[in-house]
TORROPA-82702 format. One record per atom (N, C-alpha, C, O): residue number from 1; residue in one letter; atom name; x, z, y negated. Coordinates in pm, 1 decimal, always signed. Atoms other than C-alpha are relative to their C-alpha. Layout:
BEGIN
<r><pos>NUM</pos><code>A</code><site>CA</site><u>X</u><w>Z</w><v>Y</v></r>
...
% end
This chain:
BEGIN
<r><pos>1</pos><code>M</code><site>N</site><u>-83.7</u><w>+44.2</w><v>+111.1</v></r>
<r><pos>1</pos><code>M</code><site>CA</site><u>-282.9</u><w>+1520.1</w><v>-386.0</v></r>
<r><pos>1</pos><code>M</code><site>C</site><u>+45.3</u><w>-143.0</w><v>+24.5</v></r>
<r><pos>1</pos><code>M</code><site>O</site><u>+115.8</u><w>-169.6</w><v>+121.8</v></r>
<r><pos>2</pos><code>V</code><site>N</site><u>-38.6</u><w>+140.0</w><v>-12.8</v></r>
<r><pos>2</pos><code>V</code><site>CA</site><u>-237.8</u><w>+1146.2</w><v>-434.3</v></r>
<r><pos>2</pos><code>V</code><site>C</site><u>+132.8</u><w>-20.6</w><v>-72.0</v></r>
<r><pos>2</pos><code>V</code><site>O</site><u>+148.4</u><w>+15.7</w><v>-188.6</v></r>
<r><pos>3</pos><code>T</code><site>N</site><u>-132.8</u><w>+19.1</w><v>+57.2</v></r>
<r><pos>3</pos><code>T</code><site>CA</site><u>+122.3</u><w>+1047.9</w><v>-492.2</v></r>
<r><pos>3</pos><code>T</code><site>C</site><u>+34.2</u><w>-146.9</w><v>-20.4</v></r>
<r><pos>3</pos><code>T</code><site>O</site><u>+150.5</u><w>-181.8</w><v>-40.7</v></r>
<r><pos>4</pos><code>N</code><site>N</site><u>-25.0</u><w>+141.7</w><v>+21.7</v></r>
<r><pos>4</pos><code>N</code><site>CA</site><u>+79.4</u><w>+672.6</w><v>-528.7</v></r>
<r><pos>4</pos><code>N</code><site>C</site><u>-122.5</u><w>-66.0</w><v>-63.2</v></r>
<r><pos>4</pos><code>N</code><site>O</site><u>-228.6</u><w>-4.9</w><v>-75.8</v></r>
<r><pos>5</pos><code>R</code><site>N</site><u>+107.8</u><w>+73.8</w><v>+66.8</v></r>
<r><pos>5</pos><code>R</code><site>CA</site><u>-133.6</u><w>+407.4</w><v>-697.8</v></r>
<r><pos>5</pos><code>R</code><site>C</site><u>-56.7</u><w>-110.1</w><v>+88.6</v></r>
<r><pos>5</pos><code>R</code><site>O</site><u>-119.5</u><w>-203.2</w><v>+38.1</v></r>
<r><pos>6</pos><code>L</code><site>N</site><u>+40.0</u><w>+108.0</w><v>-89.4</v></r>
<r><pos>6</pos><code>L</code><site>CA</site><u>-209.5</u><w>+198.0</w><v>-389.2</v></r>
<r><pos>6</pos><code>L</code><site>C</site><u>-148.8</u><w>-31.6</w><v>-9.9</v></r>
<r><pos>6</pos><code>L</code><site>O</site><u>-186.2</u><w>-148.0</w><v>-24.8</v></r>
<r><pos>7</pos><code>K</code><site>N</site><u>+144.5</u><w>+24.7</w><v>+3.4</v></r>
<r><pos>7</pos><code>K</code><site>CA</site><u>-587.2</u><w>+242.4</w><v>-394.6</v></r>
<r><pos>7</pos><code>K</code><site>C</site><u>-40.2</u><w>-66.5</w><v>-131.1</v></r>
<r><pos>7</pos><code>K</code><site>O</site><u>-117.5</u><w>-162.3</w><v>-131.2</v></r>
<r><pos>8</pos><code>E</code><site>N</site><u>+31.9</u><w>+56.3</w><v>+131.8</v></r>
<r><pos>8</pos><code>E</code><site>CA</site><u>-608.0</u><w>+169.4</w><v>-767.1</v></r>
<r><pos>8</pos><code>E</code><site>C</site><u>+40.2</u><w>-147.5</w><v>-7.8</v></r>
<r><pos>8</pos><code>E</code><site>O</site><u>-38.8</u><w>-231.6</w><v>-50.6</v></r>
<r><pos>9</pos><code>V</code><site>N</site><u>-49.6</u><w>+138.2</w><v>+6.4</v></r>
<r><pos>9</pos><code>V</code><site>CA</site><u>-397.3</u><w>-146.4</w><v>-740.4</v></r>
<r><pos>9</pos><code>V</code><site>C</site><u>-78.5</u><w>-89.0</w><v>+96.1</v></r>
<r><pos>9</pos><code>V</code><site>O</site><u>-116.6</u><w>-200.5</w><v>+60.4</v></r>
<r><pos>10</pos><code>R</code><site>N</site><u>+75.1</u><w>+78.1</w><v>-98.9</v></r>
<r><pos>10</pos><code>R</code><site>CA</site><u>-575.0</u><w>-265.0</w><v>-424.8</v></r>
<r><pos>10</pos><code>R</code><site>C</site><u>-139.7</u><w>-33.2</w><v>-51.5</v></r>
<r><pos>10</pos><code>R</code><site>O</site><u>-185.2</u><w>-147.0</w><v>-39.6</v></r>
<r><pos>11</pos><code>E</code><site>N</site><u>+134.4</u><w>+23.0</w><v>+52.0</v></r>
<r><pos>11</pos><code>E</code><site>CA</site><u>-916.3</u><w>-222.8</w><v>-584.8</v></r>
<r><pos>11</pos><code>E</code><site>C</site><u>+1.3</u><w>-92.1</w><v>-121.7</v></r>
<r><pos>11</pos><code>E</code><site>O</site><u>-90.2</u><w>-172.6</w><v>-139.0</v></r>
<r><pos>12</pos><code>D</code><site>N</site><u>-12.2</u><w>+91.0</w><v>+114.7</v></r>
<r><pos>12</pos><code>D</code><site>CA</site><u>-801.0</u><w>-395.4</w><v>-905.1</v></r>
<r><pos>12</pos><code>D</code><site>C</site><u>+13.0</u><w>-144.6</w><v>+45.8</v></r>
<r><pos>12</pos><code>D</code><site>O</site><u>-34.3</u><w>-236.0</w><v>-21.6</v></r>
<r><pos>13</pos><code>L</code><site>N</site><u>-19.6</u><w>+133.8</w><v>-55.5</v></r>
<r><pos>13</pos><code>L</code><site>CA</site><u>-704.0</u><w>-694.6</w><v>-688.9</v></r>
<r><pos>13</pos><code>L</code><site>C</site><u>-117.3</u><w>-44.1</w><v>+87.9</v></r>
<r><pos>13</pos><code>L</code><site>O</site><u>-116.1</u><w>-153.5</w><v>+144.2</v></r>
<r><pos>14</pos><code>L</code><site>N</site><u>+119.5</u><w>+26.6</w><v>-80.4</v></r>
<r><pos>14</pos><code>L</code><site>CA</site><u>-1042.2</u><w>-678.4</w><v>-509.8</v></r>
<r><pos>14</pos><code>L</code><site>C</site><u>+34.3</u><w>-29.2</w><v>+145.6</v></r>
<r><pos>14</pos><code>L</code><site>O</site><u>-20.2</u><w>-121.5</w><v>+206.2</v></r>
<r><pos>15</pos><code>I</code><site>N</site><u>-41.7</u><w>+13.6</w><v>-139.6</v></r>
<r><pos>15</pos><code>I</code><site>CA</site><u>-875.4</u><w>-641.6</w><v>-169.5</v></r>
<r><pos>15</pos><code>I</code><site>C</site><u>-50.2</u><w>+122.9</w><v>+75.1</v></r>
<r><pos>15</pos><code>I</code><site>O</site><u>-33.8</u><w>+235.7</w><v>+28.6</v></r>
<r><pos>16</pos><code>S</code><site>N</site><u>+46.1</u><w>-112.5</w><v>-81.0</v></r>
<r><pos>16</pos><code>S</code><site>CA</site><u>-1032.5</u><w>-428.2</w><v>+102.3</v></r>
<r><pos>16</pos><code>S</code><site>C</site><u>+117.1</u><w>+60.9</w><v>+76.2</v></r>
<r><pos>16</pos><code>S</code><site>O</site><u>+223.8</u><w>+0.6</w><v>+87.6</v></r>
<r><pos>17</pos><code>K</code><site>N</site><u>-103.5</u><w>-64.0</w><v>-82.1</v></r>
<r><pos>17</pos><code>K</code><site>CA</site><u>-833.6</u><w>-183.9</w><v>+312.1</v></r>
<r><pos>17</pos><code>K</code><site>C</site><u>+33.1</u><w>-86.9</w><v>+120.7</v></r>
<r><pos>17</pos><code>K</code><site>O</site><u>+149.7</u><w>-103.3</w><v>+156.7</v></r>
<r><pos>18</pos><code>S</code><site>N</site><u>-20.6</u><w>+83.5</w><v>-118.8</v></r>
<r><pos>18</pos><code>S</code><site>CA</site><u>-882.3</u><w>-409.1</w><v>+612.8</v></r>
<r><pos>18</pos><code>S</code><site>C</site><u>+79.3</u><w>-125.9</w><v>-33.4</v></r>
<r><pos>18</pos><code>S</code><site>O</site><u>+168.4</u><w>-165.5</w><v>+41.8</v></r>
<r><pos>19</pos><code>E</code><site>N</site><u>-73.4</u><w>+119.8</w><v>+41.6</v></r>
<r><pos>19</pos><code>E</code><site>CA</site><u>-761.8</u><w>-717.2</w><v>+425.8</v></r>
<r><pos>19</pos><code>E</code><site>C</site><u>+146.3</u><w>+31.8</w><v>-25.6</v></r>
<r><pos>19</pos><code>E</code><site>O</site><u>+234.8</u><w>-41.4</w><v>+18.6</v></r>
<r><pos>20</pos><code>L</code><site>N</site><u>-137.9</u><w>-38.1</w><v>+29.7</v></r>
<r><pos>20</pos><code>L</code><site>CA</site><u>-452.1</u><w>-538.6</w><v>+299.4</v></r>
<r><pos>20</pos><code>L</code><site>C</site><u>+75.0</u><w>+33.7</w><v>+128.6</v></r>
<r><pos>20</pos><code>L</code><site>O</site><u>+191.1</u><w>-3.9</w><v>+144.8</v></r>
<r><pos>21</pos><code>A</code><site>N</site><u>-63.4</u><w>-35.4</w><v>-127.4</v></r>
<r><pos>21</pos><code>A</code><site>CA</site><u>-379.2</u><w>-399.7</w><v>+645.3</v></r>
<r><pos>21</pos><code>A</code><site>C</site><u>+38.8</u><w>-125.6</w><v>+77.5</v></r>
<r><pos>21</pos><code>A</code><site>O</site><u>+148.2</u><w>-133.3</w><v>+133.5</v></r>
<r><pos>22</pos><code>K</code><site>N</site><u>-28.2</u><w>+125.5</w><v>-70.9</v></r>
<r><pos>22</pos><code>K</code><site>CA</site><u>-400.6</u><w>-747.4</w><v>+796.6</v></r>
<r><pos>22</pos><code>K</code><site>C</site><u>+115.2</u><w>-74.8</w><v>-66.5</v></r>
<r><pos>22</pos><code>K</code><site>O</site><u>+204.5</u><w>-125.1</w><v>+1.7</v></r>
<r><pos>23</pos><code>M</code><site>N</site><u>-105.5</u><w>+68.2</w><v>+74.8</v></r>
<r><pos>23</pos><code>M</code><site>CA</site><u>-181.8</u><w>-897.8</w><v>+523.3</v></r>
<r><pos>23</pos><code>M</code><site>C</site><u>+135.4</u><w>+66.5</w><v>+21.4</v></r>
<r><pos>23</pos><code>M</code><site>O</site><u>+238.1</u><w>-1.0</w><v>+27.5</v></r>
<r><pos>24</pos><code>A</code><site>N</site><u>-124.4</u><w>-76.1</w><v>-13.9</v></r>
<r><pos>24</pos><code>A</code><site>CA</site><u>+77.7</u><w>-622.6</w><v>+570.0</v></r>
<r><pos>24</pos><code>A</code><site>C</site><u>+44.2</u><w>+14.8</w><v>+145.6</v></r>
<r><pos>24</pos><code>A</code><site>O</site><u>+158.0</u><w>+53.3</w><v>+172.5</v></r>
<r><pos>25</pos><code>G</code><site>N</site><u>-33.8</u><w>-14.3</w><v>-140.6</v></r>
<r><pos>25</pos><code>G</code><site>CA</site><u>+67.0</u><w>-623.7</w><v>+948.7</v></r>
<r><pos>25</pos><code>G</code><site>C</site><u>+5.3</u><w>+144.8</w><v>+45.7</v></r>
<r><pos>25</pos><code>G</code><site>O</site><u>+84.2</u><w>+181.4</w><v>+132.9</v></r>
<r><pos>26</pos><code>I</code><site>N</site><u>+8.7</u><w>-141.3</w><v>-37.5</v></r>
<r><pos>26</pos><code>I</code><site>CA</site><u>-21.9</u><w>-255.8</w><v>+971.4</v></r>
<r><pos>26</pos><code>I</code><site>C</site><u>-147.0</u><w>+34.4</w><v>+20.5</v></r>
<r><pos>26</pos><code>I</code><site>O</site><u>-234.7</u><w>-47.7</w><v>-6.7</v></r>
<r><pos>27</pos><code>S</code><site>N</site><u>+138.3</u><w>-36.1</w><v>-30.2</v></r>
<r><pos>27</pos><code>S</code><site>CA</site><u>-334.0</u><w>-65.3</w><v>+1069.4</v></r>
<r><pos>27</pos><code>S</code><site>C</site><u>-78.3</u><w>+41.5</w><v>-124.7</v></r>
<r><pos>27</pos><code>S</code><site>O</site><u>-22.4</u><w>+85.0</w><v>-225.4</v></r>
<r><pos>28</pos><code>H</code><site>N</site><u>+92.5</u><w>-43.2</w><v>+105.3</v></r>
<r><pos>28</pos><code>H</code><site>CA</site><u>-635.2</u><w>+4.0</w><v>+851.0</v></r>
<r><pos>28</pos><code>H</code><site>C</site><u>+16.2</u><w>+149.9</w><v>-22.8</v></r>
<r><pos>28</pos><code>H</code><site>O</site><u>+11.4</u><w>+196.9</w><v>-136.5</v></r>
<r><pos>29</pos><code>L</code><site>N</site><u>-17.3</u><w>-144.9</w><v>+9.1</v></r>
<r><pos>29</pos><code>L</code><site>CA</site><u>-582.5</u><w>+373.0</w><v>+926.6</v></r>
<r><pos>29</pos><code>L</code><site>C</site><u>+125.2</u><w>+36.7</w><v>-79.4</v></r>
<r><pos>29</pos><code>L</code><site>O</site><u>+125.3</u><w>+133.9</w><v>-155.0</v></r>
<r><pos>30</pos><code>T</code><site>N</site><u>-123.3</u><w>-25.9</w><v>+75.8</v></r>
<r><pos>30</pos><code>T</code><site>CA</site><u>-228.3</u><w>+358.0</w><v>+789.0</v></r>
<r><pos>30</pos><code>T</code><site>C</site><u>-24.2</u><w>-18.8</w><v>-149.0</v></r>
<r><pos>30</pos><code>T</code><site>O</site><u>+21.7</u><w>+62.0</w><v>-229.8</v></r>
<r><pos>31</pos><code>I</code><site>N</site><u>+32.7</u><w>+22.7</w><v>+142.0</v></r>
<r><pos>31</pos><code>I</code><site>CA</site><u>-356.2</u><w>+211.6</w><v>+461.1</v></r>
<r><pos>31</pos><code>I</code><site>C</site><u>-78.1</u><w>+119.6</w><v>-53.5</v></r>
<r><pos>31</pos><code>I</code><site>O</site><u>-47.1</u><w>+171.0</w><v>-161.0</v></r>
<r><pos>32</pos><code>A</code><site>N</site><u>+81.5</u><w>-114.0</w><v>+43.8</v></r>
<r><pos>32</pos><code>A</code><site>CA</site><u>-616.1</u><w>+489.4</w><v>+437.8</v></r>
<r><pos>32</pos><code>A</code><site>C</site><u>+85.6</u><w>+124.6</w><v>-18.7</v></r>
<r><pos>32</pos><code>A</code><site>O</site><u>+68.9</u><w>+197.4</w><v>-116.5</v></r>
<r><pos>33</pos><code>R</code><site>N</site><u>-86.7</u><w>-117.6</w><v>+10.0</v></r>
<r><pos>33</pos><code>R</code><site>CA</site><u>-353.0</u><w>+756.2</w><v>+501.6</v></r>
<r><pos>33</pos><code>R</code><site>C</site><u>+92.1</u><w>-8.2</w><v>-120.6</v></r>
<r><pos>33</pos><code>R</code><site>O</site><u>+109.0</u><w>+89.6</w><v>-193.5</v></r>
<r><pos>34</pos><code>V</code><site>N</site><u>-91.3</u><w>+17.3</w><v>+114.4</v></r>
<r><pos>34</pos><code>V</code><site>CA</site><u>-110.1</u><w>+614.2</w><v>+245.8</v></r>
<r><pos>34</pos><code>V</code><site>C</site><u>-76.5</u><w>+21.2</w><v>-129.9</v></r>
<r><pos>34</pos><code>V</code><site>O</site><u>-26.0</u><w>+86.1</w><v>-221.6</v></r>
<r><pos>35</pos><code>E</code><site>N</site><u>+80.4</u><w>-17.4</w><v>+121.5</v></r>
<r><pos>35</pos><code>E</code><site>CA</site><u>-388.0</u><w>+598.9</w><v>-14.4</v></r>
<r><pos>35</pos><code>E</code><site>C</site><u>-33.2</u><w>+146.7</w><v>-25.7</v></r>
<r><pos>35</pos><code>E</code><site>O</site><u>-50.9</u><w>+186.7</w><v>-140.7</v></r>
<r><pos>36</pos><code>K</code><site>N</site><u>+28.7</u><w>-143.2</w><v>+15.4</v></r>
<r><pos>36</pos><code>K</code><site>CA</site><u>-458.3</u><w>+968.1</w><v>+48.6</v></r>
<r><pos>36</pos><code>K</code><site>C</site><u>+125.0</u><w>+80.6</w><v>-33.4</v></r>
<r><pos>36</pos><code>K</code><site>O</site><u>+116.9</u><w>+200.9</w><v>-58.1</v></r>
<r><pos>37</pos><code>G</code><site>N</site><u>-122.7</u><w>-69.0</w><v>+36.9</v></r>
<r><pos>37</pos><code>G</code><site>CA</site><u>-94.5</u><w>+1050.9</w><v>-22.5</v></r>
<r><pos>37</pos><code>G</code><site>C</site><u>+82.7</u><w>+50.0</w><v>+116.0</v></r>
<r><pos>37</pos><code>G</code><site>O</site><u>+180.3</u><w>+122.3</w><v>+95.8</v></r>
<r><pos>38</pos><code>V</code><site>N</site><u>-78.1</u><w>-40.2</w><v>-116.6</v></r>
<r><pos>38</pos><code>V</code><site>CA</site><u>+28.6</u><w>+1103.6</w><v>+333.3</v></r>
<r><pos>38</pos><code>V</code><site>C</site><u>+131.5</u><w>-78.0</w><v>-2.3</v></r>
<r><pos>38</pos><code>V</code><site>O</site><u>+132.9</u><w>-197.6</w><v>-31.4</v></r>
<r><pos>39</pos><code>A</code><site>N</site><u>-131.1</u><w>+64.6</w><v>+0.4</v></r>
<r><pos>39</pos><code>A</code><site>CA</site><u>+400.3</u><w>+1028.7</w><v>+361.3</v></r>
<r><pos>39</pos><code>A</code><site>C</site><u>+4.7</u><w>-111.6</w><v>+104.2</v></r>
<r><pos>39</pos><code>A</code><site>O</site><u>-57.4</u><w>-102.4</w><v>+210.1</v></r>
<r><pos>40</pos><code>C</code><site>N</site><u>-16.5</u><w>+110.7</w><v>-94.3</v></r>
<r><pos>40</pos><code>C</code><site>CA</site><u>+495.9</u><w>+701.7</w><v>+527.7</v></r>
<r><pos>40</pos><code>C</code><site>C</site><u>+145.3</u><w>-47.1</w><v>-1.4</v></r>
<r><pos>40</pos><code>C</code><site>O</site><u>+223.2</u><w>-10.9</w><v>-89.6</v></r>
<r><pos>41</pos><code>R</code><site>N</site><u>-136.8</u><w>+50.9</w><v>-10.9</v></r>
<r><pos>41</pos><code>R</code><site>CA</site><u>+812.1</u><w>+522.9</w><v>+636.0</v></r>
<r><pos>41</pos><code>R</code><site>C</site><u>+27.3</u><w>-103.8</w><v>-108.5</v></r>
<r><pos>41</pos><code>R</code><site>O</site><u>-64.5</u><w>-164.6</w><v>-163.4</v></r>
<r><pos>42</pos><code>Q</code><site>N</site><u>-40.0</u><w>+99.8</w><v>+99.8</v></r>
<r><pos>42</pos><code>Q</code><site>CA</site><u>+1007.5</u><w>+300.8</w><v>+398.3</v></r>
<r><pos>42</pos><code>Q</code><site>C</site><u>-42.5</u><w>-139.1</w><v>+44.3</v></r>
<r><pos>42</pos><code>Q</code><site>O</site><u>-82.1</u><w>-220.9</w><v>-38.8</v></r>
<r><pos>43</pos><code>E</code><site>N</site><u>+40.2</u><w>+131.2</w><v>-51.3</v></r>
<r><pos>43</pos><code>E</code><site>CA</site><u>+932.4</u><w>+2.4</w><v>+623.7</v></r>
<r><pos>43</pos><code>E</code><site>C</site><u>-147.5</u><w>-27.1</w><v>-28.7</v></r>
<r><pos>43</pos><code>E</code><site>O</site><u>-184.9</u><w>-139.6</w><v>-61.8</v></r>
<r><pos>44</pos><code>T</code><site>N</site><u>+142.4</u><w>+14.0</w><v>+30.4</v></r>
<r><pos>44</pos><code>T</code><site>CA</site><u>+559.5</u><w>+63.6</w><v>+577.3</v></r>
<r><pos>44</pos><code>T</code><site>C</site><u>-18.7</u><w>-31.4</w><v>-148.1</v></r>
<r><pos>44</pos><code>T</code><site>O</site><u>-99.2</u><w>-117.4</w><v>-184.0</v></r>
<r><pos>45</pos><code>K</code><site>N</site><u>+7.3</u><w>+28.0</w><v>+143.9</v></r>
<r><pos>45</pos><code>K</code><site>CA</site><u>+606.6</u><w>+72.7</w><v>+200.7</v></r>
<r><pos>45</pos><code>K</code><site>C</site><u>+42.2</u><w>-143.0</w><v>-29.1</v></r>
<r><pos>45</pos><code>K</code><site>O</site><u>-20.9</u><w>-211.1</w><v>-109.9</v></r>
<r><pos>46</pos><code>R</code><site>N</site><u>-46.6</u><w>+138.1</w><v>+20.7</v></r>
<r><pos>46</pos><code>R</code><site>CA</site><u>+802.3</u><w>-254.8</w><v>+216.5</v></r>
<r><pos>46</pos><code>R</code><site>C</site><u>-106.8</u><w>-100.7</w><v>+40.7</v></r>
<r><pos>46</pos><code>R</code><site>O</site><u>-127.9</u><w>-200.0</w><v>-28.8</v></r>
<r><pos>47</pos><code>K</code><site>N</site><u>+105.3</u><w>+90.5</w><v>-46.2</v></r>
<r><pos>47</pos><code>K</code><site>CA</site><u>+522.7</u><w>-421.1</w><v>+415.3</v></r>
<r><pos>47</pos><code>K</code><site>C</site><u>-116.3</u><w>-4.2</w><v>-98.3</v></r>
<r><pos>47</pos><code>K</code><site>O</site><u>-170.8</u><w>-110.9</w><v>-126.4</v></r>
<r><pos>48</pos><code>I</code><site>N</site><u>+109.6</u><w>-6.0</w><v>+97.0</v></r>
<r><pos>48</pos><code>I</code><site>CA</site><u>+259.2</u><w>-303.4</w><v>+168.1</v></r>
<r><pos>48</pos><code>I</code><site>C</site><u>+37.8</u><w>-73.6</w><v>-127.8</v></r>
<r><pos>48</pos><code>I</code><site>O</site><u>-41.5</u><w>-151.6</w><v>-180.6</v></r>
<r><pos>49</pos><code>L</code><site>N</site><u>-45.6</u><w>+67.5</w><v>+121.6</v></r>
<r><pos>49</pos><code>L</code><site>CA</site><u>+462.5</u><w>-420.1</w><v>-130.8</v></r>
<r><pos>49</pos><code>L</code><site>C</site><u>+1.6</u><w>-151.0</w><v>+19.4</v></r>
<r><pos>49</pos><code>L</code><site>O</site><u>-43.5</u><w>-224.8</w><v>-68.2</v></r>
<r><pos>50</pos><code>A</code><site>N</site><u>-6.1</u><w>+144.1</w><v>-27.4</v></r>
<r><pos>50</pos><code>A</code><site>CA</site><u>+521.2</u><w>-761.9</w><v>+28.9</v></r>
<r><pos>50</pos><code>A</code><site>C</site><u>-140.7</u><w>-59.6</w><v>+5.9</v></r>
<r><pos>50</pos><code>A</code><site>O</site><u>-164.2</u><w>-168.9</w><v>-45.6</v></r>
<r><pos>51</pos><code>A</code><site>N</site><u>+138.0</u><w>+47.8</w><v>-8.9</v></r>
<r><pos>51</pos><code>A</code><site>CA</site><u>+149.8</u><w>-797.9</w><v>+106.1</v></r>
<r><pos>51</pos><code>A</code><site>C</site><u>-65.2</u><w>-11.7</w><v>-137.3</v></r>
<r><pos>51</pos><code>A</code><site>O</site><u>-151.8</u><w>-96.5</w><v>-158.7</v></r>
<r><pos>52</pos><code>L</code><site>N</site><u>+53.6</u><w>+3.9</w><v>+136.7</v></r>
<r><pos>52</pos><code>L</code><site>CA</site><u>+72.7</u><w>-728.5</w><v>-259.8</v></r>
<r><pos>52</pos><code>L</code><site>C</site><u>+78.2</u><w>-97.4</w><v>-89.3</v></r>
<r><pos>52</pos><code>L</code><site>O</site><u>+46.5</u><w>-113.0</w><v>-207.2</v></r>
<r><pos>53</pos><code>G</code><site>N</site><u>-78.1</u><w>+96.2</w><v>+76.5</v></r>
<r><pos>53</pos><code>G</code><site>CA</site><u>+330.8</u><w>-987.1</w><v>-368.8</v></r>
<r><pos>53</pos><code>G</code><site>C</site><u>+103.8</u><w>+64.4</w><v>-90.2</v></r>
<r><pos>53</pos><code>G</code><site>O</site><u>+146.7</u><w>+4.4</w><v>-188.7</v></r>
<r><pos>54</pos><code>L</code><site>N</site><u>-98.5</u><w>-71.7</w><v>+79.8</v></r>
<r><pos>54</pos><code>L</code><site>CA</site><u>+573.5</u><w>-729.3</w><v>-505.6</v></r>
<r><pos>54</pos><code>L</code><site>C</site><u>+133.9</u><w>+6.1</w><v>+72.4</v></r>
<r><pos>54</pos><code>L</code><site>O</site><u>+139.2</u><w>+5.5</w><v>+195.3</v></r>
<r><pos>55</pos><code>K</code><site>N</site><u>-134.6</u><w>-15.3</w><v>-55.4</v></r>
<r><pos>55</pos><code>K</code><site>CA</site><u>+949.1</u><w>-702.0</w><v>-454.8</v></r>
<r><pos>55</pos><code>K</code><site>C</site><u>+28.0</u><w>+148.7</w><v>+20.7</v></r>
<r><pos>55</pos><code>K</code><site>O</site><u>-33.5</u><w>+233.0</w><v>-44.6</v></r>
<r><pos>56</pos><code>P</code><site>N</site><u>-34.8</u><w>-141.1</w><v>-18.0</v></r>
<r><pos>56</pos><code>P</code><site>CA</site><u>+1104.4</u><w>-379.5</w><v>-325.6</v></r>
<r><pos>56</pos><code>P</code><site>C</site><u>+44.9</u><w>+66.7</w><v>-130.2</v></r>
<r><pos>56</pos><code>P</code><site>O</site><u>+23.2</u><w>+186.4</w><v>-149.1</v></r>
<r><pos>57</pos><code>S</code><site>N</site><u>-44.5</u><w>-57.4</w><v>+127.3</v></r>
<r><pos>57</pos><code>S</code><site>CA</site><u>+1255.4</u><w>-331.4</w><v>-671.9</v></r>
<r><pos>57</pos><code>S</code><site>C</site><u>-117.3</u><w>+36.0</w><v>-92.1</v></r>
<r><pos>57</pos><code>S</code><site>O</site><u>-99.0</u><w>+106.2</w><v>-191.5</v></r>
<r><pos>58</pos><code>E</code><site>N</site><u>+119.4</u><w>-28.7</w><v>+80.0</v></r>
<r><pos>58</pos><code>E</code><site>CA</site><u>+898.7</u><w>-315.1</w><v>-810.7</v></r>
<r><pos>58</pos><code>E</code><site>C</site><u>-83.5</u><w>+112.5</w><v>+61.1</v></r>
<r><pos>58</pos><code>E</code><site>O</site><u>-200.0</u><w>+130.0</w><v>+25.3</v></r>
<r><pos>59</pos><code>K</code><site>N</site><u>+74.0</u><w>-103.8</w><v>-72.0</v></r>
<r><pos>59</pos><code>K</code><site>CA</site><u>+800.7</u><w>-22.3</w><v>-585.4</v></r>
<r><pos>59</pos><code>K</code><site>C</site><u>-59.7</u><w>+105.6</w><v>-91.8</v></r>
<r><pos>59</pos><code>K</code><site>O</site><u>-161.0</u><w>+166.5</w><v>-57.5</v></r>
<r><pos>60</pos><code>E</code><site>N</site><u>+49.7</u><w>-102.2</w><v>+91.9</v></r>
<r><pos>60</pos><code>E</code><site>CA</site><u>+751.9</u><w>+208.3</w><v>-884.9</v></r>
<r><pos>60</pos><code>E</code><site>C</site><u>-141.8</u><w>-28.3</w><v>-49.0</v></r>
<r><pos>60</pos><code>E</code><site>O</site><u>-211.1</u><w>+62.9</w><v>-94.0</v></r>
<r><pos>61</pos><code>Q</code><site>N</site><u>+135.4</u><w>+34.3</w><v>+40.8</v></r>
<r><pos>61</pos><code>Q</code><site>CA</site><u>+430.6</u><w>+18.4</w><v>-966.0</v></r>
<r><pos>61</pos><code>Q</code><site>C</site><u>-103.1</u><w>+60.4</w><v>+94.0</v></r>
<r><pos>61</pos><code>Q</code><site>O</site><u>-216.8</u><w>+86.0</w><v>+54.2</v></r>
<r><pos>62</pos><code>I</code><site>N</site><u>+91.3</u><w>-54.7</w><v>-100.4</v></r>
<r><pos>62</pos><code>I</code><site>CA</site><u>+275.9</u><w>+156.4</w><v>-647.2</v></r>
<r><pos>62</pos><code>I</code><site>C</site><u>+39.8</u><w>+141.4</w><v>+40.3</v></r>
<r><pos>62</pos><code>I</code><site>O</site><u>-44.8</u><w>+230.3</w><v>+49.0</v></r>
<r><pos>63</pos><code>F</code><site>N</site><u>-51.8</u><w>-127.2</w><v>-50.7</v></r>
<r><pos>63</pos><code>F</code><site>CA</site><u>+496.8</u><w>+445.2</w><v>-531.6</v></r>
<r><pos>63</pos><code>F</code><site>C</site><u>+95.0</u><w>+63.8</w><v>-100.8</v></r>
<r><pos>63</pos><code>F</code><site>O</site><u>+216.8</u><w>+54.1</w><v>-86.1</v></r>
<r><pos>64</pos><code>P</code><site>N</site><u>-87.9</u><w>-59.9</w><v>+102.9</v></r>
<r><pos>64</pos><code>P</code><site>CA</site><u>+624.3</u><w>+634.8</w><v>-838.6</v></r>
<r><pos>64</pos><code>P</code><site>C</site><u>+80.8</u><w>+118.5</w><v>+52.4</v></r>
<r><pos>64</pos><code>P</code><site>O</site><u>+158.3</u><w>+178.2</w><v>-22.3</v></r>
% end
C-alpha cells in the first residue's frame, strides 16, 4: 500500500532514486522504502521535501 506520491513526483521531475538520495543526503535504499510506503522519520521527510525544493508546509503534495 503506497501512502505517498514520492515516486510519481520524482519521476515527473525526471530525477532518479540515486539522484534524489544524494540531493537529500540519505541512502538510495531509504528512498526506495519510502516510495513503497514504509514509514519514515519526520527528519527524512524534511530532507526529501528540501531536496525537491518544497517547504515543510507543502508536505501534503508528497505525503498526504
